[in-house]
matplotlib code that plots the C-alpha trace (Angstrom):
import matplotlib.pyplot as plt

x = [-100.7, -102.9, -101.2, -102.0, -104.7, -103.5, -104.7, -107.0, -108.6, -109.2, -110.8, -113.0, -113.9, -115.0, -117.0, -118.7, -119.6, -121.2, -123.1, -124.4, -125.7, -128.0, -125.3, -125.2, -122.8, -121.6, -117.8, -118.2, -119.9, -117.2, -114.5, -115.8, -117.0, -113.7, -111.6, -109.6, -108.1, -109.5, -106.3, -106.3, -110.1, -109.5, -106.6, -108.6, -111.8, -109.8, -108.3, -111.7, -113.1, -110.2, -110.7, -114.4, -115.4, -117.4, -119.1, -119.6, -123.2, -124.8, -128.2, -129.8, -126.4, -124.7, -122.0, -122.6, -120.6, -122.2, -120.8, -120.6, -121.2, -117.4, -117.1, -119.7, -117.8, -114.6, -116.5, -117.8, -114.4, -112.8, -115.4, -114.4, -110.7, -111.7, -113.6, -110.7, -108.3, -110.4, -110.9, -107.1, -106.2, -104.2, -104.5, -105.1]
y = [77.5, 75.8, 73.6, 69.9, 68.7, 66.8, 63.3, 64.7, 67.1, 64.3, 62.2, 65.2, 65.9, 62.2, 62.2, 65.5, 64.3, 61.1, 63.3, 65.5, 62.5, 61.6, 59.4, 57.0, 57.5, 55.3, 55.0, 56.8, 59.8, 60.0, 59.7, 62.7, 64.7, 64.4, 64.8, 61.6, 59.1, 55.5, 54.3, 57.1, 56.6, 52.9, 53.8, 56.5, 54.5, 51.5, 53.6, 55.1, 51.5, 50.4, 53.3, 52.5, 56.0, 54.5, 51.2, 49.5, 48.4, 46.6, 47.5, 46.2, 45.1, 48.5, 49.3, 52.3, 53.9, 55.3, 57.2, 55.5, 57.3, 57.4, 59.1, 61.7, 62.3, 62.9, 65.4, 67.2, 67.5, 68.6, 71.4, 72.6, 72.6, 74.6, 77.2, 77.6, 77.9, 80.6, 82.4, 82.7, 83.2, 80.0, 78.2, 74.4]
z = [87.3, 89.8, 92.4, 92.4, 94.8, 97.9, 98.5, 101.2, 98.8, 96.3, 99.0, 99.9, 96.3, 95.9, 99.1, 98.3, 94.8, 96.2, 98.7, 95.9, 94.0, 97.0, 98.5, 95.6, 92.7, 89.9, 89.4, 86.0, 87.6, 90.2, 87.6, 85.6, 88.6, 90.5, 87.3, 87.8, 85.5, 85.7, 87.4, 90.0, 90.6, 91.4, 93.7, 95.7, 95.9, 97.1, 99.8, 100.8, 101.0, 103.2, 105.5, 105.6, 104.3, 101.5, 100.7, 97.4, 96.6, 93.6, 92.3, 89.2, 87.8, 88.5, 91.0, 93.2, 96.0, 99.2, 102.1, 105.5, 108.8, 109.2, 105.8, 106.8, 110.1, 108.0, 105.8, 108.9, 110.4, 107.1, 106.9, 110.4, 109.3, 106.2, 108.2, 110.7, 107.8, 106.2, 109.4, 110.0, 106.3, 106.1, 102.8, 102.9]

ax = plt.figure().add_subplot(projection="3d")
ax.plot(x, y, z, "-o")
ax.set_aspect("equal")
plt.show()
């Protein structure tokens, strides 16, 4: 059985998904790509908005989320932590 993802891993999954979508993803794409329920998606996107890691934009009547410079900085630092974790054989 797989352990549950931590909040930080869910944040990273959401940010990486937005990044893969050329830094512009609809909530539905995030919902399916990050494997979250609608309630959990709203909770995590709300937190990412509060922390200024993402911004909500409107384009032609659709809502999109984009990563802010602060969000990219978080991803960069998380990658460093992952690399260090792997180098020392310590699971995150």
